[in-house]
C-alpha positions in Angstrom: -64.4 16.5 -169.7 -61.0 14.9 -170.3 -59.9 14.8 -174.0 -58.6 11.5 -175.3 -55.2 12.6 -176.5 -54.3 9.3 -178.1 -56.8 9.9 -180.8 -55.5 13.3 -181.8 -51.7 12.9 -181.5 -49.7 12.9 -184.7 -46.1 12.4 -185.8 -44.8 13.9 -189.0 -41.9 12.0 -190.6 -39.6 13.7 -193.2 -38.0 11.4 -195.8 -34.8 13.1 -197.0 -34.0 10.4 -199.6 -33.8 11.4 -203.3 -35.4 8.0 -204.0 -38.6 9.2 -202.3 -41.2 6.6 -201.6 -39.3 3.9 -203.4 -36.2 3.8 -201.2 -35.0 2.2 -198.0 -35.6 5.4 -195.9 -39.3 5.1 -196.8 -39.4 1.5 -195.6 -37.9 2.4 -192.3 -40.3 5.3 -191.8 -43.2 3.1 -192.7 -42.0 0.6 -190.1 -42.0 3.3 -187.4 -45.4 4.4 -188.6 -46.9 0.9 -188.2 -45.6 0.8 -184.6 -47.1 4.2 -183.8 -50.4 3.1 -185.3 -50.5 0.0 -183.1 -50.5 2.5 -180.2 -53.2 4.6 -182.0 -50.9 7.5 -182.9 -51.4 8.9 -186.4 -48.5 9.7 -188.7 -47.7 11.3 -192.0 -44.6 10.8 -194.2 -43.5 13.8 -196.2 -41.1 13.0 -199.0 -38.6 15.7 -200.0 -37.7 14.1 -203.3 -40.5 15.8 -205.2 -40.4 19.1 -203.3 -39.0 22.4 -204.4 -36.4 23.3 -201.9 -33.8 26.1 -201.8 -30.8 26.4 -199.5 -31.0 28.6 -196.4 -29.6 32.1 -196.9 -29.1 32.7 -193.2 -30.8 36.1 -193.7 -32.9 36.0 -190.5 -35.8 37.6 -192.5 -38.1 34.9 -191.1 -37.8 36.4 -187.5 -41.3 37.4 -186.3 -42.9 36.1 -189.5 -43.2 32.4 -188.7 -42.3 31.6 -192.3 -39.4 31.8 -194.7 -39.4 34.6 -197.3 -38.3 32.1 -200.0 -41.1 30.9 -202.2 -40.8 27.1 -202.2 -42.3 24.1 -200.3 -40.5 24.7 -197.0 -43.3 26.8 -195.4 -45.9 24.1 -195.9 -43.6 21.4 -194.4 -42.7 23.7 -191.6 -46.4 24.2 -190.7 -46.9 20.4 -190.6 -44.0 20.2 -188.2 -45.4 22.9 -186.0 -48.8 21.2 -185.9 -47.4 17.7 -185.1 -46.7 16.3 -181.6 -43.6 14.5 -182.9 -41.1 14.8 -185.7 -39.0 12.1 -187.3 -36.2 13.0 -189.7 -35.0 10.2 -191.9 -32.0 10.3 -194.2 -29.8 7.9 -196.1 -26.1 8.7 -196.3 -24.7 9.0 -199.8 -21.4 10.4 -198.9 -20.8 10.2 -195.1 -23.5 12.7 -194.0 -27.2 13.6 -194.4 -28.6 14.2 -197.8 -28.5 17.8 -199.1 -32.3 17.9 -199.1 -32.7 17.0 -195.4 -29.9 19.5 -194.6 -31.8 22.2 -196.4 -34.9 21.3 -194.4 -33.0 21.3 -191.1 -31.4 24.7 -191.8 -34.5 26.4 -193.1 -37.1 25.1 -190.5 -34.6 25.4 -187.7 -33.9 29.0 -188.6 -37.6 29.8 -188.8 -38.4 28.2 -185.5 -35.5 29.9 -183.7 -36.6 33.3 -185.0 -40.2 32.7 -183.9 -40.3 31.5 -180.3 -39.3 27.9 -181.0 -42.6 26.2 -181.6 -40.8 22.8 -181.7 -40.0 22.9 -178.0 -41.4 19.9 -176.2 -42.3 17.9 -179.3 -40.7 14.4 -179.4 -38.0 14.0 -182.0 -36.2 11.0 -183.5 -33.6 10.5 -186.2 -33.6 7.6 -188.7 -30.5 6.7 -190.8 -29.7 4.2 -193.5 -26.5 3.4 -195.4 -25.0 0.8 -197.6 -22.3 0.1 -195.1 -21.1 3.1 -193.1 -22.0 6.7 -192.2 -25.2 6.0 -190.2 -23.8 7.0 -186.8 -22.7 10.4 -188.2 -26.2 10.9 -189.8 -27.8 9.8 -186.5 -25.7 12.4 -184.6 -26.2 15.2 -187.2 -30.0 14.8 -187.0 -30.0 14.8 -183.2 -28.3 18.3 -183.3 -31.6 19.6 -184.7 -33.7 18.1 -181.9 -31.2 19.2 -179.3 -31.2 22.9 -180.2 -35.0 22.8 -180.6 -35.4 21.7 -177.0 -37.1 18.5 -178.1 -37.0 15.2 -176.1 -35.5 12.5 -178.3 -37.0 9.0 -178.6 -34.6 6.1 -178.6 -34.6 2.5 -179.5 -32.9 -0.8 -178.6 -30.0 0.3 -180.8 -29.2 3.5 -182.6 -32.0 4.3 -185.1 -30.3 2.9 -188.2 -30.4 0.1 -190.7 -28.2 -1.2 -193.6 -29.2 -1.5 -197.2 -28.2 0.0 -200.6 -30.6 -1.1 -203.4 -34.2 -0.2 -202.9 -35.9 -2.7 -200.6 -32.6 -4.2 -199.3 -33.1 -2.7 -195.9 -36.0 -5.2 -195.4 -33.4 -7.9 -195.0 -31.8 -6.2 -192.1 -33.8 -7.9 -189.4 -32.1 -6.0 -186.5 -32.6 -2.7 -188.3 -36.4 -3.4 -188.8 -36.7 -4.4 -185.2 -34.9 -1.2 -184.1 -37.5 0.8 -186.1 -40.4 -1.0 -184.6 -39.0 -0.5 -181.1 -38.4 3.2 -182.0 -42.1 3.6 -182.9 -43.2 1.9 -179.7 -40.9 4.0 -177.6 -41.9 7.2 -179.3 -45.5 6.4 -178.7 -44.9 5.7 -175.1 -43.0 8.9 -174.6 -45.7 11.0 -176.3 -48.4 9.4 -174.1 -46.4 10.1 -171.0 -45.6 13.7 -171.9 -49.3 14.3 -172.7 -50.8 12.4 -169.8 
């Protein structure tokens, strides 16, 4: 009996904004989520703003354990990433790069995965960036480094996955940015369906 994969695929999205569910990054991720849902792919947004996160110690103590030895929220988030079929990393840029919270997640989960047989390999990844004016292309590139080293195919859109907006909600006025996120969700869904056909 053939399993209907469309009903069991899931994408986990990580919101690296300190504004959490009230910011522009959340709006962009919700836009991607709606496009995924249109293609019957489930998603979950994990917000880092309210999570306890510590910086990576680069200690390699996670090797062979499939978890970090530090006692914070990273291990639970890492498990969600391992169980998902796709991963979206979203970050605003406050000072020309990703937020410190998303950087901690990238370093910690990346270190755990590399020391444990790379369970992210083959999952579909996508970066999402937002800024007041500039810095989005650098954030877009920085997040893609994570997917590249994890051997993950990267979903793309009709433009780089970014939008413009500073004050909460302002990104909704960036019509091209919103369209880019919708197309990203559609393309990610198509890529997931082709990979799992």
